[in-house]
C-alpha positions as CSV (number, residue, x, y, z in Angstrom):
1,M,0.0,0.0,0.0
2,P,1.3,3.5,-0.8
3,R,2.1,5.9,2.0
4,R,-0.1,8.9,2.1
5,L,1.9,12.1,2.8
6,V,1.2,15.7,3.7
7,I,4.0,18.1,2.5
8,L,4.0,21.4,4.5
9,G,6.1,24.0,2.8
10,S,6.0,22.2,-0.6
11,T,7.1,25.2,-2.7
12,G,10.3,25.7,-0.7
13,S,13.7,24.0,-1.2
14,I,12.9,21.0,1.0
15,G,9.4,20.6,-0.3
16,T,10.3,20.7,-4.0
17,Q,13.0,18.1,-3.4
18,A,10.6,16.0,-1.5
19,L,8.3,16.0,-4.5
20,E,11.2,14.8,-6.6
21,V,11.7,11.9,-4.2
22,I,7.9,11.2,-4.4
23,S,8.1,11.2,-8.2
24,A,10.8,8.6,-8.2
25,S,9.0,6.3,-5.7
26,N,7.0,4.4,-8.3
27,G,3.8,5.1,-6.4
28,E,5.1,4.1,-3.0
29,L,4.7,7.7,-1.8
30,V,1.5,9.6,-2.6
31,P,1.0,13.3,-1.6
32,V,-2.6,14.0,-0.4
33,A,-2.2,17.6,0.8
34,L,0.3,20.4,0.2
35,S,0.9,23.8,1.8
36,A,2.8,27.0,1.2
37,A,3.2,30.3,2.9
38,S,2.0,32.6,0.1
39,D,3.1,31.1,-3.3
40,W,-0.4,30.2,-4.4
41,E,0.4,29.9,-8.0
42,G,3.3,27.5,-7.4
43,L,1.2,25.5,-5.0
44,I,-1.7,25.1,-7.5
45,R,0.8,24.0,-10.2
46,Q,2.1,21.3,-7.7
47,A,-1.4,20.2,-6.8
48,I,-2.4,19.8,-10.5
49,A,0.9,17.9,-11.3
50,Y,0.5,15.5,-8.4
51,G,-3.3,15.1,-8.4
52,V,-3.7,16.7,-4.9
53,R,-7.1,17.9,-3.9
54,R,-6.4,19.7,-0.7
55,I,-4.0,22.6,-0.3
56,A,-3.4,25.3,2.4
57,L,-1.9,28.7,2.4
58,A,-0.8,30.5,5.5
59,D,-1.3,33.9,3.9
60,A,-5.0,34.9,3.9
61,D,-4.8,37.0,0.7
62,A,-3.0,34.2,-1.1
63,A,-5.6,31.7,0.0
64,A,-8.4,33.9,-1.3
65,R,-6.7,34.1,-4.7
66,A,-6.1,30.4,-4.8
67,S,-9.8,29.8,-4.1
68,E,-10.8,31.9,-7.0
69,A,-8.2,30.4,-9.4
70,W,-8.5,26.7,-8.5
71,T,-11.9,25.0,-8.2
72,D,-10.7,21.4,-8.5
73,G,-10.2,20.9,-4.7
74,E,-10.3,22.5,-1.3
75,V,-8.2,25.5,-0.1
76,V,-7.6,25.6,3.6
77,S,-6.8,28.8,5.4
78,G,-7.1,30.6,8.7
79,P,-4.9,30.7,11.8
80,D,-5.4,26.9,12.5
81,W,-4.9,25.8,9.0
82,P,-2.3,23.1,9.9
83,I,-4.7,21.4,12.3
84,E,-7.5,21.3,9.7
85,L,-5.2,20.2,6.8
86,I,-3.5,17.4,8.7
87,A,-6.5,16.1,10.7
88,G,-8.6,15.9,7.5
89,S,-6.1,14.3,5.1
90,D,-6.1,10.7,6.3
91,C,-2.3,10.6,6.0
92,E,0.4,8.4,7.5
93,I,3.3,10.8,7.6
94,V,3.7,14.6,7.5
95,L,6.8,16.3,6.2
96,N,7.1,19.6,8.1
97,A,9.3,21.8,6.0
98,I,7.8,25.1,7.2
99,V,10.5,27.8,7.8
100,G,10.9,29.2,11.4
101,S,8.8,28.9,14.5
102,A,5.6,29.0,12.4
103,G,6.2,25.3,12.0
104,L,5.6,24.5,15.7
105,L,1.8,24.4,15.3
106,A,2.1,21.9,12.5
107,T,4.4,19.7,14.5
108,V,2.0,19.8,17.5
109,A,-1.0,19.0,15.2
110,T,0.8,16.1,13.6
111,L,2.0,14.5,16.8
112,G,-1.3,15.2,18.6
113,E,-3.0,13.0,15.9
114,G,-0.4,10.3,16.4
115,I,0.9,10.7,12.9
116,H,4.5,10.1,12.1
117,L,6.6,13.3,11.5
118,A,9.4,13.8,9.1
119,L,10.9,17.0,10.6
120,A,12.7,19.5,8.6
121,N,11.5,22.4,10.8
122,K,14.2,22.4,13.5
123,E,12.6,25.3,15.3
124,S,9.8,23.0,16.5
125,L,12.3,21.3,18.8
126,V,14.3,24.4,19.5
127,V,11.2,26.3,20.7
128,G,9.0,23.4,21.9
129,G,11.7,21.1,23.3
130,E,10.5,18.8,26.0
131,L,6.9,19.6,25.3
132,V,7.2,18.3,21.8
133,R,9.0,15.1,22.9
134,Q,6.4,14.5,25.6
135,L,3.6,14.8,23.1
136,A,5.3,12.3,20.7
137,E,5.8,9.8,23.5
138,A,2.2,10.2,24.7
139,T,0.7,9.5,21.2
140,G,3.3,7.0,20.0
141,A,4.2,9.1,17.0
142,T,7.8,8.9,15.7
143,I,9.9,11.8,14.7
144,I,12.4,11.2,11.9
145,P,14.8,14.2,11.4
146,V,15.3,15.5,7.9
147,D,18.3,17.8,8.6
148,S,21.2,16.1,7.0
149,E,23.2,16.1,10.3
150,H,20.4,14.7,12.4
151,S,19.5,12.2,9.8
152,A,23.1,11.0,9.8
153,L,23.0,10.8,13.6
154,H,19.7,8.9,13.5
155,Q,21.3,6.3,11.3
156,L,24.5,6.1,13.2
157,L,22.8,5.6,16.6
158,A,20.3,3.0,15.4
159,A,22.4,0.0,16.2
160,E,24.1,1.4,19.4
161,R,23.1,0.3,22.8
162,P,22.3,2.9,25.6
163,G,25.5,3.9,27.3
164,S,27.8,3.1,24.4
165,V,27.8,6.6,22.9
166,E,30.0,9.2,24.5
167,Q,29.7,12.2,22.1
168,L,27.7,13.4,19.1
169,V,29.6,15.5,16.5
170,L,27.7,17.8,14.2
171,T,29.7,19.1,11.2
172,A,29.3,22.7,9.8
173,S,30.5,23.9,6.4
174,G,31.5,27.2,8.0
175,G,29.4,29.1,5.5
176,P,30.6,31.8,3.1
177,F,32.6,33.7,5.7
178,R,34.7,30.8,7.2
179,G,38.1,32.1,8.3
180,R,37.1,35.8,8.4
181,R,37.4,37.9,11.6
182,R,34.9,40.3,13.0
183,A,36.5,43.3,11.4
184,E,36.1,41.7,8.0
185,L,32.3,41.1,8.5
186,V,31.3,44.7,9.2
187,D,30.2,45.6,5.7
188,V,29.3,42.2,4.2
189,T,26.2,42.3,1.9
190,V,23.1,40.2,1.8
191,A,24.2,38.7,-1.6
192,Q,27.6,37.7,-0.1
193,A,25.8,36.0,2.9
194,L,23.5,34.1,0.6
195,A,26.3,32.6,-1.4
196,H,26.6,29.3,0.5
197,P,29.6,27.3,-0.6
198,T,28.1,23.8,-0.6
199,W,24.3,23.7,0.1
200,S,21.4,25.2,-1.9
201,M,18.8,26.4,0.7
202,G,16.2,29.0,1.4
203,G,17.2,32.6,2.4
204,K,16.6,32.3,6.1
205,I,18.5,29.1,6.7
206,T,21.3,30.3,4.4
207,I,21.8,33.4,6.6
208,D,21.6,31.1,9.7
209,S,24.4,29.1,8.2
210,A,26.5,32.2,7.5
211,T,26.2,33.2,11.2
212,L,26.5,29.6,12.5
213,M,23.1,30.1,14.2
214,N,21.9,27.1,12.1
215,K,24.5,24.9,13.8
216,G,23.5,26.3,17.2
217,L,19.9,25.5,16.6
218,E,21.0,22.0,15.5
219,V,22.8,21.5,18.8
220,I,19.5,22.2,20.7
221,E,17.6,20.0,18.3
222,A,20.1,17.1,18.8
223,H,19.8,17.5,22.6
224,H,16.0,16.9,22.4
225,L,16.0,14.4,19.5
226,F,18.6,12.0,21.1
227,G,18.4,12.9,24.8
228,T,22.0,13.9,24.9
229,A,23.6,16.4,27.3
230,Y,24.9,19.6,25.8
231,D,28.4,18.8,27.0
232,Q,28.3,15.7,24.8
233,I,27.4,17.5,21.6
234,E,30.3,19.0,19.7
235,V,30.4,21.1,16.5
236,I,33.3,20.9,14.1
237,V,33.8,22.9,10.9
238,H,34.2,20.7,7.8
239,P,34.2,22.8,4.6
240,Q,33.6,20.0,2.2
241,S,30.3,19.0,3.7
242,I,31.0,15.3,3.0
243,V,31.0,14.0,6.6
244,H,27.5,14.9,8.0
245,A,27.9,13.7,11.5
246,L,30.0,11.4,13.8
247,V,29.4,9.5,17.0
248,R,32.2,8.7,19.4
249,L,31.8,5.5,21.3
250,C,33.0,4.4,24.7
251,D,35.6,2.0,23.3
252,G,37.5,4.7,21.4
253,A,35.9,4.1,18.0
254,S,34.1,6.8,16.0
255,L,31.5,6.2,13.4
256,A,30.9,8.7,10.6
257,H,28.1,9.2,8.0
258,L,29.5,10.4,4.6
259,G,27.9,11.4,1.4
260,Y,27.7,14.2,-1.1
261,P,25.6,17.2,0.0
262,D,22.2,16.4,-1.5
263,M,19.1,16.9,0.6
264,R,17.2,14.2,-1.4
265,V,19.1,11.6,0.6
266,P,17.9,12.5,4.1
267,I,14.4,13.3,2.7
268,S,14.2,9.9,1.1
269,Y,15.4,8.3,4.3
270,A,12.7,10.0,6.4
271,L,9.9,9.3,4.0
272,H,10.7,5.7,3.3
273,H,12.0,4.8,6.8
274,P,12.7,2.0,7.9
275,D,13.3,1.1,4.2
276,R,16.0,2.4,1.9
277,V,15.5,3.1,-1.8
278,D,17.7,4.2,-4.7
279,V,18.4,8.0,-4.9
280,P,20.1,9.4,-8.0
281,V,23.2,10.6,-6.2
282,G,26.6,9.5,-7.4
283,A,28.7,7.1,-5.3
284,L,31.2,8.8,-3.0
285,D,34.6,9.0,-4.6
286,L,37.1,9.7,-1.8
287,A,40.1,9.6,-4.2
288,A,38.6,12.3,-6.4
289,L,37.9,14.4,-3.3
290,G,41.5,14.1,-2.3
291,A,41.2,15.5,1.2
292,L,38.7,16.2,4.0
293,T,39.6,18.9,6.4
294,F,38.3,19.9,9.8
295,E,38.8,22.8,12.2
296,P,37.2,24.2,15.4
297,P,34.5,26.8,15.0
298,D,35.4,30.5,15.8
299,T,32.7,31.4,18.4
300,D,34.3,34.8,19.0
301,T,33.6,35.9,15.5
302,F,30.4,33.8,15.0
303,A,28.8,34.4,18.4
304,C,25.4,32.9,17.4
305,L,26.7,29.4,18.0
306,R,27.8,30.4,21.6
307,L,24.5,32.1,22.2
308,A,22.5,29.1,21.1
309,R,24.5,26.8,23.4
310,E,24.0,29.1,26.3
311,A,20.2,29.4,25.7
312,G,20.0,25.6,25.4
313,R,21.7,25.0,28.7
314,T,19.6,27.7,30.4
315,G,16.4,26.0,29.1
316,G,12.9,27.1,29.9
317,T,11.8,29.9,27.5
318,A,15.5,30.9,26.6
319,P,15.6,28.9,23.4
320,C,12.3,30.4,22.3
321,T,13.6,33.9,23.0
322,L,16.8,33.1,21.1
323,N,14.9,31.8,18.0
324,A,12.4,34.6,17.9
325,A,15.1,37.3,18.2
326,N,17.1,35.5,15.5
327,E,14.1,35.4,13.1
328,V,13.5,39.2,13.6
329,A,17.2,40.0,13.2
330,V,17.7,37.8,10.1
331,H,14.6,39.3,8.5
332,A,15.9,42.8,9.1
333,F,19.3,41.9,7.7
334,L,17.7,40.5,4.5
335,Q,15.9,43.8,4.2
336,D,19.2,45.8,4.7
337,R,17.9,47.3,7.9
338,L,20.6,45.6,10.1
339,G,24.2,44.8,9.6
340,F,25.5,41.2,9.6
341,L,27.2,41.5,13.0
342,G,24.0,43.2,14.3
343,I,22.2,39.8,14.1
344,A,24.2,38.3,17.0
345,A,24.1,41.6,18.9
346,V,20.3,41.9,18.7
347,I,19.9,38.3,19.9
348,E,22.3,38.7,22.8
349,E,20.7,41.9,24.0
350,T,17.2,40.3,23.7
351,L,18.3,37.4,25.8
352,D,19.9,39.8,28.4
353,R,16.6,41.7,28.6
354,L,14.3,38.7,28.9
355,P,15.4,36.3,31.6
356,A,14.3,32.7,31.0
357,G,11.0,31.7,32.4
358,D,9.6,28.2,33.2
359,L,8.1,26.2,30.3
360,H,4.8,24.9,31.4
361,S,2.7,24.9,28.2
362,F,2.6,25.7,24.6
363,E,0.8,28.9,25.6
364,S,3.8,30.1,27.5
365,L,5.9,29.7,24.4
366,I,3.5,31.9,22.5
367,E,3.9,34.6,25.1
368,A,7.7,34.3,25.2
369,D,7.9,34.4,21.4
370,A,5.8,37.6,21.1
371,E,7.7,39.3,23.9
372,A,11.1,38.5,22.3
373,R,10.0,39.6,18.9
374,A,8.8,43.0,20.3
375,V,12.1,43.5,22.1
376,A,14.2,42.4,19.1
377,A,12.2,44.7,16.7
378,E,12.8,47.6,19.1
379,L,16.6,46.9,19.1
380,V,16.7,46.7,15.3
381,A,14.8,50.0,14.9
382,R,17.2,51.6,17.4
383,R,20.3,50.4,15.5
384,A,18.8,51.5,12.2
385,A,18.1,55.0,13.6
386,A,21.6,55.3,14.9
387,A,23.2,54.1,11.6
């Protein structure tokens, strides 16, 4: 029987590659619902191409336009659209590829229904943390990570017994500014920050990679996914992006997951799990690569990695505050309202202004998120006025 899938964020980088994986599955994977933020025209094209009869748009105006232009199915909209789309789609797995903290509601809706989750929205675990894990355990739903590093760790840890793993190692490409010092980053442009050396990704995650915030968020995500203490999670810079993760074992051995940087591989792993299928990616040729290099991250220059670790260790609402401030700051940078180094500065000051509170419910996250966004926006405006 084919697996029925809901793809959230289907017009983005992960979503379009997921549809490529579906196309190559010979009918084993069938999309039954798709969503996008505002690209209603692209979403309708996908729905027609894949025979999907239910779509959703987060933007109300885009949803209204889609309803007028497409009469062959249902257009879902409104503040609770993820709940309506997921609950009414009779699916077996949801791929959550929504960008940012907006993906948390979709994660909660999926796990709350006991539906298996292919998670490309790392912010769900960064912001929701233990609450998300508790919900998954309560309903019996599984979370299969789609991030290349966490997918690698998921595979490496599968055969290891509890207590045998001493450390998880996440690799980072270092982004476009690897090797530069703070003084060299004062005047970098948006175009320069978007020029990632090895991965093709959306704008927000590409900037996060340039600041190393993406790796900081992944440290928090790994902590929650694998129940690993922060002191046992290391980050190492690996410019070639061939080694996606390593695990260090108690007997001195280390296991590594290697492959060319192609997101179709972890997407396929998550959607077909526990099976593996062919993906049109070339066999790894180590001789042709010649050398793989590694170096420690520069957390003095790229402070976002340090800030993320500190927020993760603090716990409570601190990771939520970190993520919200980062989203505001990155958006401002992409609009040329904030300098590159201002991203970390805004995040750090927001964290200083808002001490971490206890995390009792998802409602407390909504409050912490809104408060952090307001403070971060104020800080961005102040910096813009002083520039």
